C-alpha angles and dihedrals in degrees: 000000000000090000090056092048090050090048091049091052089051091053091048088055088059091066114093108265091202093056092043089056091048089050093052091049092049090048091055090050091046093051090052089048096046094044095082090046094054102042123082139144126020130340104197093083116071093224093051092048091047094055091043089062091040086058091058092047087046091058090051091051095042097050091040090223098148092046100041094047095038096049094042097047098041106032094040095044118122089222092055090049092048092049091050093049091048089050091054089056092062102031132060099231139014110222112210091193091064093045091050093047089050092055091042092052090053090049093049092048090052093048092046089051090050091051093048092046090050093053091048088054090049091051093048093047097043098033089222114125090187087083089077087069089081093051095105093050097045095044093042095051092043091053092045093054091042089054089055094047099044097074091051096055092037089057091051091053094045094044095052094033086201128108097213097042095048091049092052095046093042094053094044089053091050093047090051090052092049092048090051101042099033136255118295113263094019126113114267132200106196113048090176086067104025094054088067083073108089093223095054091042089053092053093047095048091045091049090053098041097053092051096251094123109106092010102065137032109279088190090062099044102030100027098244144040109258146163123239088243088069092072096052100074095047091050092049094046094047090047091052092047091049093051092048091047091051094054093044090049090052091054094046091047090057090056091046092051092054090051094046091053092050092046094051103036090090096056109024089069093045094058092229122140117243093248091059094055127110129187092267092067094051127079116281092235093054095111090055092047093051092043088061090052093050090049090052091048091053090052090048091052091052092049092046093050090048091052091048091050091048090051090053094044094045095050095040092045093051091049091050092050092050092046090049091053090055100037114118128170107219096178134016130178119237113275091255091052129236136260120244123191113233109257095015124115125238113205141187143154138229140178116243129224128236105232128198117280092259095053125073117197126207137179126235139173122220134166145114139268109243100184141345107199112211092353125141135189116005141321127213126201135214122209122181138162134195135187104251141104122265091247090054089050093050089052094059118113121222094266093050092046092051092049094050103038116009097069108095144036138200129225127304119267133195130236093282126018147090126293135189138174129222121269108267127192161015096252120201137179098290140093121283137186124211130195132193131190138173122210131184112239087218086065094247110153099186132077129047142252128219112225143166117206147156132216106215137189114208142150120271 
């Protein structure tokens, strides 16, 4: 046991101390930067403060900042490479498992420190020391997710063996995942997709582990209503990916080590610094060695881009399928269109649908302007809906109508063109009334416009 600990310490010493310090400084800056992104709502309640800090940790996990920067700076550092090559000269075998564990231990320590610092901030802001009661859960889940993410970003760094390239690819991969699964701290509609995002998975696991599930609003703290089964598939998939990445990284590292030894055999023995070298002091086959690396990097870029595209297509495709399942046209103009007097309201009603807990429905209006006889300039349109029966709507006086409906407008539109409103909701199983009006921006209240439009229910 003690021998393994001593060996682990020796492997940790191989990692560039300079880059480790840079990483820690950047992590401190990142935590201060991400803190405003993650926090929201009130602080005086322990649960609110806890999920505020979880939001900050979620941003760190989602963007991959600790892992991208840590792996790229430390594992791609010249000093780390030199230390490893020097170690192989005095030892029989270089064990990748110990090197990987060394880097992982550093990563986990940093993430644990970030979690603890966040809770201390929550205590100081809220004045409620009870928040520290969730420290084991928050730190434990953070470390668990960090353990799953570390092999992925370590593989990227080892595969590219280039600080700049691994940082770029690592961040693009993280951005693709955020774009597909949703931003941390924002409402989500599809937990079966969104929980593949580390930040949302963190919130869900934390919500379950502290006993809040079934007692508090998951929609408020996690961003969606969900079932515990929704977290199982993401955990299994991330675990599988992490294991595969570890074994691939071990194989690639072996190839890297062979190349590093060949690259440095001409100058390590000479005692020269790397900056003093010229091509004559390096191995004759160096161009061939580096050509193989560049070829591998190009292949890695192609694979990375393909993965990023697949992430986008997969998430977008699933969303489109779900939205298609819940799309319903509740009103449609005749095929030849209809004429609307400028300044007059069109109105209609529909009955909403009660969707599953993981789906949020909204209503939108979209169509096109067919003709605007005698019109000039631009028109803008207003579309609103309210939960009420048609008889209640017809009983409104002018003041009540203005307060409920005549309060917003959409963008300007030309004489002929398409128009659409935002998606408003949520829609439930009750009766609704919608209204639509076109106005001339030149404040003309006469004339008419020919339009064709639909009022549509669909998932967000």
